[in-house]
C-alpha positions, -999 to 999 in steps of 0.1 A, spaced: 507 151 -908 483 178 -904 492 214 -893 490 232 -863 466 260 -860 476 286 -830 458 315 -821 483 341 -834 467 328 -867 431 336 -858 439 364 -833 419 398 -838 450 424 -831 443 458 -817 409 450 -806 389 480 -799 396 487 -757 385 510 -732 401 523 -700 388 511 -661 380 550 -659 361 555 -684 318 560 -685 297 529 -686 281 553 -714 308 548 -737 304 512 -739 273 519 -739 269 537 -771 302 517 -780 284 480 -782 252 493 -794 260 490 -831 294 473 -829 300 440 -847 320 429 -816 305 419 -782 335 420 -760 357 444 -749 389 444 -726 389 470 -701 425 483 -699 449 496 -665 474 512 -688 484 486 -711 473 458 -689 438 438 -692 419 443 -660 383 429 -669 362 418 -698 331 439 -704 305 426 -731 271 440 -744 250 414 -721 271 432 -691 260 461 -701 224 455 -714 220 440 -676 232 472 -658 202 491 -687 177 467 -675 185 481 -638 174 514 -649 146 505 -676 121 534 -688 140 559 -695 151 575 -737 189 571 -748 203 601 -741 187 597 -704 199 561 -701 236 568 -707 235 592 -680 218 575 -657 247 544 -663 269 571 -659 252 584 -626 243 548 -610 277 526 -626 310 523 -632 328 500 -656 339 480 -623 300 471 -619 294 457 -648 330 440 -658 340 402 -655 374 401 -638 375 363 -643 400 370 -672 409 336 -699 441 344 -709 459 327 -732 494 332 -752 495 337 -792 520 303 -793 491 283 -780 475 257 -802 435 266 -814 426 234 -796 435 251 -763 421 278 -768 386 254 -775 392 239 -739 394 269 -725 361 279 -737 343 243 -737 324 249 -707 304 279 -722 318 308 -695 330 328 -716 333 331 -753 367 355 -758 400 348 -744 424 378 -745 455 372 -756 485 380 -739 526 383 -740 545 372 -712 540 402 -691 500 404 -693 502 431 -720 471 426 -741 481 418 -777 449 407 -792 416 387 -787 401 355 -798 365 347 -796 340 311 -801 333 329 -834 370 332 -850 371 294 -839 334 288 -856 343 307 -890 384 287 -889 367 254 -884 340 264 -913 369 272 -935 391 241 -929 363 217 -925 367 183 -912 384 152 -920 362 132 -947 358 94 -935 383 69 -957 
């Protein structure tokens, strides 16, 4: 019988997060060169949203025509993190299977899940990339 892989085995623990009251420019600069594209938005120790590089680019597109420094200032002047983040959070517990996680992501509307404990506190994040990398490592069963 095949071993069941849980979210806990693939989760990125201690993901980079932002607080809801941080300036948007900090997220803009953070995501510009980051090897990740999703950042949980926190209110104290509970996730309240998710912001992605695409979300920030949408804001920046609205104020196109400024140099890098002016862009950051304009983002902060016109927008807050609340303006960009998604509040339709998809969450999963670490004990869920990766099949459960894949089903939650299968509609293509989100590319990451927040891994939370019983009280809703953030434990980590799992992305479609994490699931694909796992699948590439384990391969698929060979026909007999």
